[in-house]
MDTraj code that builds the backbone (N, CA, C; nanometers):
import mdtraj as md
import numpy as np

residues = "UNK UNK UNK UNK UNK UNK UNK UNK UNK UNK UNK UNK UNK UNK UNK UNK UNK UNK UNK UNK UNK UNK UNK UNK UNK UNK UNK UNK UNK UNK UNK UNK UNK UNK UNK UNK UNK UNK UNK UNK UNK UNK UNK UNK UNK UNK UNK UNK UNK UNK UNK UNK UNK UNK UNK UNK UNK UNK UNK UNK UNK UNK UNK UNK UNK UNK UNK UNK UNK UNK UNK UNK UNK UNK UNK UNK UNK UNK UNK UNK UNK UNK UNK UNK UNK UNK UNK UNK UNK UNK UNK UNK UNK UNK UNK UNK UNK UNK UNK UNK UNK UNK UNK UNK UNK UNK UNK UNK UNK UNK UNK UNK UNK UNK UNK UNK UNK UNK UNK UNK UNK UNK UNK UNK UNK UNK UNK UNK UNK UNK UNK UNK UNK UNK UNK UNK UNK UNK UNK UNK UNK UNK UNK UNK UNK UNK UNK UNK UNK UNK UNK UNK UNK UNK UNK UNK UNK UNK UNK UNK UNK UNK UNK UNK UNK UNK UNK UNK UNK UNK UNK UNK UNK UNK UNK UNK UNK UNK UNK UNK UNK UNK UNK UNK UNK UNK UNK UNK UNK UNK UNK UNK UNK UNK UNK UNK UNK UNK UNK UNK UNK UNK UNK UNK UNK UNK UNK UNK UNK UNK UNK UNK UNK UNK UNK UNK UNK UNK UNK UNK UNK".split()
xyz = np.array([
    [3.6603, -0.1494, -2.2173],
    [3.5253, -0.0893, -2.2513],
    [3.4380, -0.2048, -2.3113],
    [3.5094, -0.2880, -2.3919],
    [3.4617, -0.4180, -2.4500],
    [3.3790, -0.5022, -2.3460],
    [3.4796, -0.5105, -2.2390],
    [3.4397, -0.6192, -2.1297],
    [3.3201, -0.5532, -2.0530],
    [3.3175, -0.4207, -2.0361],
    [3.2005, -0.3574, -1.9728],
    [3.0710, -0.3785, -2.0560],
    [3.0875, -0.3494, -2.1827],
    [2.9894, -0.3593, -2.2844],
    [2.9168, -0.5117, -2.2659],
    [3.0137, -0.6128, -2.2820],
    [2.9651, -0.7432, -2.2655],
    [2.8887, -0.7837, -2.1488],
    [2.9436, -0.7165, -2.0360],
    [2.8763, -0.7471, -1.9072],
    [2.7305, -0.6826, -1.9151],
    [2.7310, -0.5609, -1.9665],
    [2.5970, -0.5047, -1.9857],
    [2.4960, -0.5731, -2.0596],
    [2.5546, -0.6115, -2.1828],
    [2.4674, -0.6974, -2.2711],
    [2.4266, -0.8250, -2.1744],
    [2.4889, -0.8946, -2.1102],
    [2.4730, -1.0160, -2.0433],
    [2.3504, -0.9866, -1.9485],
    [2.3626, -0.8752, -1.8571],
    [2.2656, -0.8365, -1.7733],
    [2.1357, -0.7959, -1.8280],
    [2.1480, -0.7290, -1.9463],
    [2.0242, -0.7052, -2.0206],
    [1.9444, -0.8153, -2.0579],
    [2.0274, -0.9213, -2.1169],
    [1.9561, -1.0552, -2.1493],
    [1.8992, -1.1188, -2.0451],
    [1.9713, -1.1249, -1.9205],
    [1.9118, -1.1774, -1.7930],
    [1.7949, -1.1145, -1.7477],
    [1.7831, -0.9665, -1.7650],
    [1.6830, -0.8963, -1.7207],
    [1.5585, -0.9374, -1.8181],
    [1.5700, -0.9236, -1.9362],
    [1.4600, -0.9807, -2.0267],
    [1.4039, -1.1123, -1.9986],
    [1.4924, -1.2032, -1.9549],
    [1.4760, -1.3461, -1.9229],
    [1.3974, -1.3623, -1.8159],
    [1.4215, -1.2567, -1.7209],
    [1.3390, -1.2532, -1.5868],
    [1.2367, -1.1587, -1.5950],
    [1.1749, -1.1314, -1.7170],
    [1.0951, -1.0153, -1.7080],
    [0.9570, -1.0484, -1.6436],
    [0.9359, -1.1727, -1.6280],
    [0.8028, -1.2086, -1.5384],
    [0.8174, -1.1625, -1.4081],
    [0.9225, -1.1847, -1.3447],
    [0.9283, -1.1460, -1.2101],
    [0.9147, -1.0148, -1.1873],
    [0.9934, -0.9343, -1.2869],
    [0.9892, -0.7884, -1.2835],
    [0.8523, -0.7385, -1.2983],
    [0.7858, -0.8010, -1.3821],
    [0.6318, -0.7681, -1.3917],
    [0.5559, -0.7533, -1.2727],
    [0.5729, -0.8802, -1.1941],
    [0.5335, -0.8871, -1.0697],
    [0.5597, -0.7607, -0.9683],
    [0.6776, -0.7247, -0.9700],
    [0.7259, -0.6058, -0.8894],
    [0.6620, -0.4712, -0.9212],
    [0.6312, -0.4612, -1.0608],
    [0.5840, -0.3563, -1.1124],
    [0.4333, -0.3576, -1.0692],
    [0.3764, -0.4702, -1.0874],
    [0.2190, -0.4875, -1.0549],
    [0.2115, -0.4569, -0.9173],
    [0.3072, -0.4904, -0.8278],
    [0.3079, -0.4568, -0.6872],
    [0.3085, -0.3098, -0.6492],
    [0.3823, -0.2496, -0.7354],
    [0.3950, -0.0771, -0.7172],
    [0.2506, -0.0258, -0.7569],
    [0.2078, -0.0715, -0.8722],
    [0.0813, 0.0043, -0.9177],
    [-0.0482, -0.0425, -0.8270],
    [-0.0524, -0.1664, -0.7944],
    [-0.1586, -0.2154, -0.7123],
    [-0.1571, -0.1395, -0.5649],
    [-0.0254, -0.1308, -0.5122],
    [-0.0130, -0.0825, -0.3774],
    [-0.0598, 0.0568, -0.3878],
    [-0.0276, 0.1434, -0.4739],
    [-0.0691, 0.2856, -0.4859],
    [-0.2390, 0.2765, -0.5054],
    [-0.2841, 0.1981, -0.5933],
    [-0.4146, 0.2058, -0.5996],
    [-0.4959, 0.1696, -0.4773],
    [-0.4405, 0.0658, -0.3828],
    [-0.5034, 0.0529, -0.2627],
    [-0.4999, 0.1757, -0.1705],
    [-0.3794, 0.2549, -0.1665],
    [-0.3900, 0.3627, -0.0837],
    [-0.4814, 0.4747, -0.1361],
    [-0.5003, 0.4814, -0.2727],
    [-0.5993, 0.5837, -0.3090],
    [-0.7437, 0.5476, -0.2667],
    [-0.7725, 0.4182, -0.2760],
    [-0.9061, 0.3726, -0.2408],
    [-0.9259, 0.3835, -0.0890],
    [-0.8111, 0.3531, -0.0163],
    [-0.8282, 0.3809, 0.1400],
    [-0.8394, 0.5245, 0.1746],
    [-0.7926, 0.6043, 0.1046],
    [-0.7879, 0.7579, 0.1345],
    [-0.9372, 0.8233, 0.0973],
    [-0.9886, 0.7601, -0.0094],
    [-1.1249, 0.8125, -0.0374],
    [-1.1012, 0.9200, -0.1451],
    [-1.2223, 0.9816, -0.1708],
    [-1.2335, 1.0595, -0.2831],
    [-1.1858, 1.2165, -0.2396],
    [-1.1315, 1.2527, -0.1215],
    [-1.1090, 1.3643, -0.0800],
    [-0.9910, 1.4235, -0.1659],
    [-0.9886, 1.5152, -0.2659],
    [-0.8789, 1.5659, -0.3626],
    [-0.7580, 1.6199, -0.2643],
    [-0.7917, 1.7067, -0.1547],
    [-0.6715, 1.7555, -0.0765],
    [-0.6119, 1.6510, -0.0241],
    [-0.6600, 1.5497, 0.0386],
    [-0.5977, 1.4365, 0.1152],
    [-0.5151, 1.3650, 0.0065],
    [-0.5781, 1.3311, -0.0936],
    [-0.4927, 1.2750, -0.2004],
    [-0.3568, 1.3169, -0.2507],
    [-0.3914, 1.4747, -0.2652],
    [-0.2718, 1.5323, -0.3373],
    [-0.1573, 1.5624, -0.2226],
    [-0.1994, 1.5664, -0.0941],
    [-0.1141, 1.6135, 0.0056],
    [-0.0306, 1.4779, 0.0283],
    [-0.1023, 1.3549, 0.0266],
    [-0.0233, 1.2431, 0.0623],
    [0.0394, 1.1662, -0.0546],
    [-0.0049, 1.2160, -0.1864],
    [0.0440, 1.1450, -0.3003],
    [0.1997, 1.1213, -0.3096],
    [0.2575, 1.2361, -0.2706],
    [0.4100, 1.2347, -0.3047],
    [0.4645, 1.1367, -0.2177],
    [0.4259, 1.1312, -0.1037],
    [0.4918, 1.0324, -0.0031],
    [0.4619, 0.8949, -0.0355],
    [0.3243, 0.8714, -0.0819],
    [0.2861, 0.7432, -0.1184],
    [0.3568, 0.6715, -0.2316],
    [0.3892, 0.7562, -0.3328],
    [0.4629, 0.6958, -0.4499],
    [0.6019, 0.6870, -0.4161],
    [0.6528, 0.7764, -0.3375],
    [0.7975, 0.7601, -0.3164],
    [0.8131, 0.6491, -0.2051],
    [0.7478, 0.6301, -0.1225],
    [0.7517, 0.5151, -0.0275],
    [0.7319, 0.3791, -0.1015],
    [0.6348, 0.3829, -0.2015],
    [0.6053, 0.2627, -0.2558],
    [0.7151, 0.2026, -0.3744],
    [0.8023, 0.3324, -0.4244],
    [0.9178, 0.3031, -0.5052],
    [1.0213, 0.2280, -0.4139],
    [1.0398, 0.2879, -0.2989],
    [1.1367, 0.2114, -0.2068],
    [1.1118, 0.0725, -0.1870],
    [0.9876, 0.0552, -0.1406],
    [0.9641, -0.0912, -0.1279],
    [0.9716, -0.1873, -0.2392],
    [0.9353, -0.1151, -0.3692],
    [0.9378, -0.2021, -0.4870],
    [1.0751, -0.2251, -0.5088],
    [1.1789, -0.1567, -0.4965],
    [1.3218, -0.1692, -0.5233],
    [1.3830, -0.2762, -0.4242],
    [1.3283, -0.2674, -0.2875],
    [1.3736, -0.3592, -0.1769],
    [1.3125, -0.5080, -0.2130],
    [1.1943, -0.5220, -0.2675],
    [1.1573, -0.6500, -0.3034],
    [1.1990, -0.7029, -0.4362],
    [1.2727, -0.6070, -0.5096],
    [1.3091, -0.6714, -0.6515],
    [1.4604, -0.6777, -0.6670],
    [1.5433, -0.6162, -0.5693],
    [1.6858, -0.6004, -0.5905],
    [1.7445, -0.7409, -0.5903],
    [1.7198, -0.8282, -0.5074],
    [1.7741, -0.9647, -0.4987],
    [1.7754, -1.0468, -0.6322],
    [1.6631, -1.0059, -0.7197],
    [1.6359, -1.0746, -0.8453],
    [1.7638, -1.0555, -0.9327],
    [1.8306, -0.9434, -0.9067],
    [1.9401, -0.9191, -0.9983],
    [2.0798, -0.9780, -0.9601],
    [2.0831, -1.0456, -0.8263],
    [2.1863, -1.0997, -0.7733],
    [2.1754, -1.2425, -0.7154],
    [2.0605, -1.2734, -0.6861],
    [2.0521, -1.4150, -0.6179],
    [2.0799, -1.5236, -0.7356],
    [2.0302, -1.5395, -0.8276],
    [2.0625, -1.6299, -0.9296],
    [2.2069, -1.6578, -0.9655],
    [2.2791, -1.5388, -0.9873],
    [2.4249, -1.5293, -0.9968],
    [2.4999, -1.5993, -0.8872],
    [2.4403, -1.5569, -0.7742],
    [2.5060, -1.6091, -0.6480],
    [2.4916, -1.7568, -0.6230],
    [2.3508, -1.8107, -0.6745],
    [2.3285, -1.9561, -0.6610],
    [2.4190, -2.0311, -0.7489],
    [2.4103, -1.9879, -0.8803],
    [2.4783, -2.0709, -0.9855],
    [2.6496, -2.0507, -0.9790],
    [2.6885, -1.9505, -0.9009],
    [2.8341, -1.9317, -0.8986],
    [2.8855, -1.8321, -1.0075],
    [2.7890, -1.7526, -1.0725],
    [2.8309, -1.6583, -1.1732],
    [2.8911, -1.5458, -1.1005],
    [2.8745, -1.5002, -0.9870],
    [2.9178, -1.3876, -0.9455],
    [3.0891, -1.4206, -0.9124],
    [3.1078, -1.5300, -0.8774],
    [3.2558, -1.5697, -0.8562],
    [3.3215, -1.5888, -1.0031],
    [3.2619, -1.6368, -1.0961],
    [3.3139, -1.6513, -1.2285],
    [3.3358, -1.5190, -1.3017],
    [3.2505, -1.4376, -1.2674],
    [3.2696, -1.2974, -1.3362],
    [3.4000, -1.2316, -1.2663],
    [3.4177, -1.2518, -1.1480],
    [3.5525, -1.2041, -1.0932],
    [3.6607, -1.2940, -1.1425],
    [3.6567, -1.4092, -1.1628],
    [3.7649, -1.5013, -1.1957],
    [3.8066, -1.4443, -1.3413],
    [3.7180, -1.4106, -1.4429],
    [3.7528, -1.3664, -1.5759],
    [3.7953, -1.2365, -1.5861],
    [3.8045, -1.1479, -1.4706],
    [3.8539, -1.0314, -1.4739],
    [3.7715, -0.9207, -1.4456],
    [3.6384, -0.9392, -1.4066],
    [3.5543, -0.8173, -1.3630],
    [3.5667, -0.7828, -1.2281],
    [3.5895, -0.6581, -1.1980],
    [3.6092, -0.6057, -1.0754],
    [3.4651, -0.5978, -0.9969],
    [3.4423, -0.6272, -0.8648],
    [3.3321, -0.5950, -0.7967],
    [3.2753, -0.4644, -0.8252],
    [3.3462, -0.3568, -0.8438],
    [3.3051, -0.2126, -0.8880],
    [3.2195, -0.2216, -1.0147],
    [3.2804, -0.3093, -1.1212],
    [3.2065, -0.2968, -1.2558],
    [3.0792, -0.3836, -1.2416],
    [3.0871, -0.4834, -1.1659],
    [2.9832, -0.5631, -1.1560],
    [2.8577, -0.4890, -1.0990],
    [2.8957, -0.4253, -0.9940],
    [2.7796, -0.3407, -0.9210],
    [2.7315, -0.2241, -1.0054],
    [2.8107, -0.1641, -1.0713],
    [2.7734, -0.0367, -1.1654],
    [2.6767, -0.0974, -1.2662],
    [2.7240, -0.2084, -1.3402],
    [2.6571, -0.2515, -1.4530],
    [2.4938, -0.3068, -1.4047],
    [2.5172, -0.3792, -1.2793],
    [2.3868, -0.4143, -1.2318],
    [2.2881, -0.3157, -1.1836],
    [2.3494, -0.2191, -1.1335],
    [2.2703, -0.0841, -1.0932],
    [2.1964, -0.0262, -1.2096],
    [2.2752, -0.0061, -1.3358],
    [2.2330, 0.0565, -1.4584],
    [2.1175, -0.0327, -1.5070],
    [2.1356, -0.1542, -1.5193],
    [2.0278, -0.2466, -1.5564],
    [1.9165, -0.2389, -1.4697],
    [1.9305, -0.2427, -1.3465],
    [1.8155, -0.2485, -1.2341],
    [1.7390, -0.0977, -1.2771],
    [1.8177, -0.0003, -1.2876],
    [1.7276, 0.1303, -1.3318],
    [1.6568, 0.1238, -1.4531],
    [1.7078, 0.0407, -1.5495],
    [1.6322, 0.0359, -1.6708],
    [1.5150, -0.0395, -1.6695],
    [1.5236, -0.1563, -1.5961],
    [1.4078, -0.2546, -1.5786],
    [1.3117, -0.2422, -1.4680],
    [1.3619, -0.1374, -1.3659],
    [1.2691, -0.1183, -1.2627],
    [1.2156, 0.0333, -1.2550],
    [1.3183, 0.1165, -1.2456],
    [1.2773, 0.2713, -1.2311],
    [1.2037, 0.3209, -1.3557],
    [1.2841, 0.2999, -1.4854],
    [1.2178, 0.3364, -1.5973],
    [1.0749, 0.3015, -1.6180],
    [1.0296, 0.1925, -1.6064],
    [0.8847, 0.1600, -1.5986],
    [0.8173, 0.2278, -1.4800],
    [0.8692, 0.2344, -1.3653],
    [0.7827, 0.3013, -1.2652],
    [0.7736, 0.4672, -1.3096],
    [0.8635, 0.4976, -1.3743],
    [0.8550, 0.6624, -1.4100],
    [0.7368, 0.6727, -1.5233],
    [0.7145, 0.5633, -1.6072],
    [0.6166, 0.5549, -1.7086],
    [0.4836, 0.5397, -1.6371],
    [0.4630, 0.4789, -1.5362],
    [0.3543, 0.4654, -1.4509],
    [0.3084, 0.5848, -1.3889],
    [0.4038, 0.6517, -1.3438],
    [0.3780, 0.7614, -1.2547],
    [0.2827, 0.8667, -1.2862],
    [0.2824, 0.9145, -1.4164],
    [0.1977, 1.0144, -1.4625],
    [0.0494, 0.9670, -1.4648],
    [0.0426, 0.8324, -1.4787],
    [-0.1059, 0.7913, -1.4737],
    [-0.1385, 0.7809, -1.3358],
    [-0.0550, 0.7391, -1.2340],
    [-0.0906, 0.7416, -1.0837],
    [-0.1039, 0.8933, -1.0288],
    [-0.0363, 0.9739, -1.0881],
    [-0.0617, 1.1299, -1.0455],
    [-0.1934, 1.1751, -1.0807],
    [-0.2406, 1.1330, -1.1902],
    [-0.3827, 1.1645, -1.2275],
    [-0.4637, 1.1182, -1.1216],
    [-0.4429, 0.9967, -1.0880],
    [-0.5460, 0.9159, -0.9998],
    [-0.5425, 0.9946, -0.8451],
    [-0.3929, 1.0564, -0.8353],
    [-0.3921, 1.1175, -0.6964],
    [-0.4335, 1.2623, -0.7059],
    [-0.4752, 1.3043, -0.8281],
    [-0.5162, 1.4484, -0.8529],
    [-0.3945, 1.5432, -0.8241],
    [-0.2776, 1.4993, -0.8639],
    [-0.1749, 1.5952, -0.8699],
    [-0.1723, 1.6795, -0.9784],
    [-0.1216, 1.8050, -0.9755],
    [-0.1169, 1.8911, -1.0684],
    [0.0285, 1.8438, -1.1725],
    [0.0210, 1.9170, -1.3017],
    [0.1084, 1.8472, -1.3989],
    [0.2506, 1.9206, -1.3556],
    [0.2659, 2.0251, -1.2785],
    [0.3980, 2.0830, -1.2210],
    [0.4453, 1.9774, -1.1236],
    [0.3448, 1.9485, -1.0416],
    [0.3970, 1.8581, -0.9232],
    [0.4436, 1.7319, -0.9806],
    [0.3774, 1.6741, -1.0942],
    [0.4075, 1.5385, -1.1632],
    [0.5532, 1.5525, -1.2109],
    [0.5916, 1.6590, -1.2784],
    [0.7001, 1.6858, -1.3428],
    [0.8117, 1.6814, -1.2244],
    [0.8103, 1.7395, -1.1210],
    [0.8773, 1.7480, -0.9988],
    [0.9041, 1.6087, -0.9345],
    [0.8040, 1.5406, -0.9313],
    [0.7860, 1.4051, -0.8890],
    [0.8822, 1.3205, -0.9686],
    [0.8770, 1.3338, -1.0984],
    [0.9487, 1.2433, -1.1886],
    [1.0919, 1.2711, -1.1751],
    [1.1088, 1.4153, -1.1676],
    [1.2537, 1.4415, -1.1601],
    [1.3318, 1.4000, -1.0283],
    [1.2485, 1.4132, -0.9360],
    [1.2944, 1.3672, -0.8055],
    [1.3316, 1.2288, -0.7820],
    [1.2420, 1.1472, -0.8272],
    [1.2522, 0.9881, -0.8482],
    [1.3894, 0.9600, -0.9349],
    [1.3923, 1.0268, -1.0478],
    [1.5118, 1.0200, -1.1294],
    [1.6428, 1.0545, -1.0613],
    [1.6591, 1.1450, -0.9720],
    [1.7803, 1.1810, -0.9231],
    [1.7878, 1.1137, -0.7955],
    [1.6764, 1.0610, -0.7255],
    [1.7151, 0.9956, -0.5956],
    [1.7146, 0.8211, -0.6207],
    [1.6625, 0.7930, -0.7272],
    [1.6606, 0.6404, -0.7469],
    [1.8104, 0.5713, -0.7667],
    [1.8924, 0.6360, -0.8204],
    [2.0304, 0.5527, -0.8389],
    [2.1032, 0.5634, -0.6972],
    [2.0805, 0.6430, -0.5921],
    [2.1331, 0.6231, -0.4651],
    [2.0651, 0.5046, -0.3965],
    [1.9201, 0.4931, -0.4159],
    [1.8405, 0.3918, -0.3514],
    [1.9038, 0.2503, -0.4114],
    [1.9189, 0.2388, -0.5527],
    [1.9626, 0.1269, -0.6087],
    [2.1028, 0.0753, -0.5632],
    [2.1909, 0.1706, -0.5435],
    [2.3266, 0.1697, -0.4913],
    [2.3288, 0.0883, -0.3552],
    [2.2488, 0.1566, -0.2655],
    [2.2337, 0.1123, -0.1303],
    [2.1763, -0.0302, -0.1201],
    [2.0641, -0.0575, -0.1996],
    [1.9933, -0.1660, -0.2126],
    [2.0911, -0.2816, -0.2558],
    [2.1730, -0.2486, -0.3586],
    [2.2712, -0.3679, -0.4091],
    [2.3699, -0.4013, -0.3062],
    [2.4253, -0.3195, -0.2261],
    [2.5165, -0.3564, -0.1300],
    [2.4454, -0.4391, -0.0237],
    [2.3261, -0.3894, 0.0423],
    [2.2434, -0.4695, 0.1203],
    [2.2068, -0.5941, 0.0627],
    [2.1722, -0.6145, -0.0669],
    [2.1483, -0.7480, -0.1049],
    [2.2614, -0.8428, -0.1149],
    [2.3950, -0.7759, -0.1474],
    [2.4831, -0.8825, -0.1424],
    [2.5337, -0.9237, -0.0087],
    [2.5103, -0.8364, 0.0977],
    [2.5528, -0.8784, 0.2302],
    [2.4598, -0.9648, 0.2783],
    [2.3122, -0.9820, 0.2168],
    [2.2158, -1.0767, 0.2769],
    [2.1785, -1.2000, 0.1934],
    [2.2634, -1.2112, 0.0828],
    [2.2313, -1.3163, 0.0018],
    [2.2247, -1.4516, 0.0754],
    [2.3052, -1.4667, 0.1575],
    [2.3299, -1.6035, 0.2305],
    [2.2233, -1.6276, 0.3427],
    [2.1368, -1.5298, 0.3620],
    [2.0435, -1.5364, 0.4694],
    [1.9113, -1.6042, 0.4111],
    [1.8399, -1.6725, 0.4892],
    [1.7139, -1.7262, 0.4387],
    [1.5961, -1.6190, 0.4407],
    [1.6104, -1.5252, 0.5237],
    [1.5002, -1.4164, 0.5382],
    [1.5841, -1.2906, 0.4839],
    [1.6145, -1.2893, 0.3657],
    [1.7314, -1.1847, 0.3269],
    [1.6385, -1.0718, 0.2906],
    [1.5088, -1.0702, 0.2615],
    [1.4337, -0.9510, 0.2322],
    [1.3939, -0.8792, 0.3600],
    [1.3533, -0.9415, 0.4556],
    [1.3615, -0.8903, 0.5950],
    [1.4883, -0.8271, 0.6475],
    [1.5875, -0.9055, 0.6412],
    [1.7195, -0.8512, 0.6838],
    [1.7563, -0.7290, 0.6091],
    [1.7345, -0.7261, 0.4749],
    [1.7780, -0.6238, 0.3818],
    [1.7009, -0.4918, 0.4263],
    [1.5749, -0.5283, 0.4476],
    [1.4957, -0.3981, 0.4881],
    [1.5485, -0.3263, 0.6218],
    [1.5678, -0.4137, 0.7251],
    [1.6251, -0.3566, 0.8365],
    [1.7608, -0.3032, 0.8165],
    [1.8358, -0.3432, 0.7288],
    [1.9985, -0.3173, 0.7293],
    [1.9885, -0.1697, 0.6406],
    [1.9159, -0.1715, 0.5375],
    [1.9216, -0.0452, 0.4410],
    [1.8227, 0.0531, 0.4741],
    [1.7253, 0.0273, 0.5421],
    [1.6124, 0.1272, 0.5474],
    [1.6580, 0.2619, 0.6166],
    [1.7260, 0.2693, 0.7141],
    [1.7837, 0.3824, 0.7618],
    [1.8542, 0.4748, 0.6675],
    [1.9246, 0.4083, 0.5777],
    [1.9944, 0.4939, 0.4747],
    [1.9097, 0.5522, 0.3737],
    [1.7785, 0.5012, 0.3549],
    [1.6804, 0.5409, 0.2608],
    [1.6220, 0.6981, 0.3074],
    [1.6122, 0.6927, 0.4443],
    [1.5381, 0.8107, 0.4955],
    [1.5663, 0.9366, 0.4457],
    [1.7105, 0.9656, 0.4436],
    [1.7350, 1.1112, 0.3848],
    [1.6872, 1.1318, 0.2473],
    [1.7035, 1.0173, 0.1608],
    [1.6547, 1.0346, 0.0206],
    [1.5094, 1.0407, 0.0240],
    [1.4405, 0.9813, 0.1010],
    [1.3010, 0.9898, 0.1030],
    [1.2469, 1.1229, 0.1600],
    [1.3158, 1.1833, 0.2546],
    [1.2776, 1.3202, 0.3085],
    [1.3109, 1.4287, 0.1956],
    [1.4352, 1.4147, 0.1304],
    [1.4475, 1.5281, 0.0221],
    [1.3775, 1.4917, -0.1117],
    [1.3598, 1.3784, -0.1328],
    [1.2821, 1.3582, -0.2503],
    [1.1357, 1.3930, -0.2469],
    [1.0682, 1.3668, -0.1346],
    [0.9396, 1.4193, -0.1133],
    [0.9277, 1.5710, -0.0931],
    [1.0339, 1.6265, -0.0219],
    [1.0387, 1.7628, 0.0086],
    [1.0569, 1.8542, -0.1214],
    [1.1321, 1.8005, -0.2174],
    [1.1498, 1.8504, -0.3397],
    [1.0290, 1.8844, -0.4275],
    [0.9309, 1.8041, -0.4023],
    [0.7859, 1.7957, -0.4464],
    [0.7057, 1.8997, -0.3686],
    [0.6947, 1.8730, -0.2261],
    [0.6155, 1.9387, -0.1549],
    [0.6507, 2.1132, -0.1642],
    [0.7863, 2.1377, -0.2139],
    [0.8415, 2.2898, -0.2096],
    [0.8228, 2.3373, -0.3417],
    [0.7407, 2.2753, -0.4409],
    [0.7365, 2.2909, -0.5753],
    [0.6992, 2.4377, -0.5991],
    [0.6240, 2.5136, -0.5129],
    [0.5919, 2.6430, -0.5057],
    [0.7150, 2.7480, -0.4882],
    [0.8129, 2.6829, -0.4418],
    [0.9397, 2.7770, -0.4015],
    [1.0514, 2.7135, -0.4899],
    [1.0961, 2.7910, -0.5833],
    [1.1894, 2.7336, -0.6777],
    [1.3252, 2.7089, -0.6061],
    [1.3561, 2.8045, -0.5023],
    [1.4873, 2.8105, -0.4297],
    [1.4839, 2.6659, -0.3399],
    [1.3869, 2.6555, -0.2710],
    [1.3847, 2.5283, -0.1933],
    [1.3900, 2.4065, -0.2762],
    [1.3169, 2.4108, -0.3910],
    [1.2976, 2.2946, -0.4781],
    [1.4466, 2.2606, -0.5410],
    [1.5111, 2.3630, -0.5935],
    [1.6484, 2.3309, -0.6404],
    [1.7379, 2.3034, -0.5325],
    [1.7246, 2.3448, -0.4032],
    [1.8063, 2.3024, -0.2971],
    [1.8009, 2.1468, -0.2712],
    [1.6645, 2.1034, -0.2845],
    [1.6461, 1.9605, -0.2683],
    [1.6904, 1.8619, -0.3672],
    [1.6890, 1.9271, -0.4972],
    [1.7266, 1.8511, -0.6012],
    [1.8981, 1.8340, -0.5834],
    [1.9678, 1.9542, -0.5451],
    [2.1000, 1.9499, -0.5359],
    [2.1574, 1.8611, -0.4264],
    [2.0614, 1.8450, -0.3170],
    [2.0789, 1.7477, -0.2067],
    [2.0882, 1.6005, -0.2594],
    [1.9792, 1.5820, -0.3399],
    [1.9708, 1.4415, -0.3938],
    [2.0888, 1.4030, -0.4653],
    [2.1381, 1.5046, -0.5469],
    [2.2709, 1.4736, -0.6365],
    [2.3884, 1.4500, -0.5405],
    [2.4023, 1.5329, -0.4448],
    [2.5098, 1.5310, -0.3538],
    [2.4980, 1.3827, -0.2767],
    [2.3695, 1.3484, -0.2342],
    [2.3658, 1.2102, -0.1770],
    [2.4287, 1.0997, -0.2826],
    [2.3844, 1.1068, -0.4088],
    [2.4326, 1.0210, -0.4930],
    [2.5821, 1.0301, -0.5065],
    [2.6503, 1.1432, -0.5198],
    [2.7782, 1.1582, -0.5292],
    [2.8593, 1.0947, -0.3950],
    [2.7983, 1.1065, -0.2843],
    [2.8540, 1.0657, -0.1538],
    [2.8351, 0.9000, -0.1688],
    [2.7219, 0.8482, -0.1975],
    [2.6665, 0.7054, -0.2061],
    [2.7694, 0.6338, -0.2974],
    [2.7962, 0.6786, -0.4102],
    [2.8605, 0.6124, -0.5157],
    [2.9972, 0.5562, -0.4775],
    [3.0768, 0.6410, -0.4334],
    [3.2125, 0.5803, -0.3923],
    [3.2186, 0.4880, -0.2595],
    [3.1219, 0.5346, -0.1551],
    [3.1055, 0.4446, -0.0449],
    [3.0505, 0.3034, -0.0800],
    [2.9563, 0.2993, -0.1915],
    [2.9058, 0.1638, -0.2281],
    [3.0116, 0.0811, -0.2998],
    [3.0761, 0.1560, -0.3804],
    [3.1852, 0.0860, -0.4685],
    [3.3040, 0.0243, -0.3567],
    [3.3361, 0.1024, -0.2588],
    [3.4439, 0.0587, -0.1602],
    [3.3659, -0.0678, -0.0799],
    [3.2525, -0.0343, -0.0375],
    [3.1844, -0.1527, 0.0478],
    [3.1656, -0.2632, -0.0502],
    [3.1488, -0.2444, -0.1741],
    [3.1262, -0.3752, -0.2679],
    [3.2274, -0.4606, -0.2471],
    [3.3546, -0.4248, -0.2353],
    [3.4724, -0.5073, -0.2331],
    [3.4518, -0.6064, -0.0948],
    [3.4174, -0.5507, 0.0032],
    [3.3947, -0.6244, 0.1078],
    [3.2838, -0.7231, 0.1123],
    [3.1737, -0.6682, 0.0411],
    [3.0468, -0.7487, 0.0286],
    [3.0682, -0.8808, -0.0679],
    [3.1644, -0.8486, -0.1858],
    [3.2044, -0.9660, -0.2662],
    [3.2956, -1.0597, -0.1801],
    [3.3469, -1.0192, -0.0931],
    [3.4388, -1.1110, -0.0073],
    [3.3539, -1.2103, 0.0742],
    [3.2645, -1.1381, 0.1344],
    [3.1646, -1.2247, 0.2024],
    [3.0952, -1.3251, 0.1082],
    [3.0329, -1.2698, 0.0111],
    [2.9590, -1.3704, -0.0914],
    [3.0650, -1.4802, -0.1219],
    [3.1845, -1.4398, -0.1480],
    [3.2689, -1.5643, -0.2045],
    [3.3213, -1.6537, -0.0959],
    [3.2944, -1.6443, 0.0355],
    [3.3244, -1.7178, 0.1275],
    [3.2660, -1.8550, 0.1135],
])
top = md.Topology()
chain = top.add_chain()
for i, resn in enumerate(residues, 1):
    res = top.add_residue(resn, chain, resSeq=i)
    for name in ("N", "CA", "C"):
        top.add_atom(name, md.element.get_by_symbol(name[0]), res)
traj = md.Trajectory(xyz[None], top)
């Protein structure tokens, strides 16, 4: 537990040290949605109907653009190898990095979302469901993005390759994430979509940790 705590504090420190890059990612999230709002015009019905998908899709792209920031420097300076040499398993490294990614990426996005929901003229109930769906769906996205990042670290066009590699796996999360908000008038359908997001996470977690061993072997070559 002490080793896990030490690794967590290390990643938190690195996260604060790279806060400038993360601020750029968060700015991309906010500006992208504002551009969508301006493009759609002042039509309230169009804004509210498209708002869920816009926010969810922008969350996906923000994570894809930002994921390598939590791995690339450690790969370049050899820290990923050193962490394994001193006894950290690939699984523990991935779990800690995903937790820290959630803190530095998803938590600020959740704080931004109510403001953007007002701009998209979403109802308060819809905003709550949106926040809940992102909270449930984002861990799976981060896990998938982490594996994709590890597998593409040695590529010069790693962001493009990452998008091609992982985007198909994001589609079910996007469908049920947006569906959980669009079905907000139906409690049964809403709960079903939330349960599916939880199920996707429970399936994604062990697959990611198993794949992580292979990904680290590729990184260490």
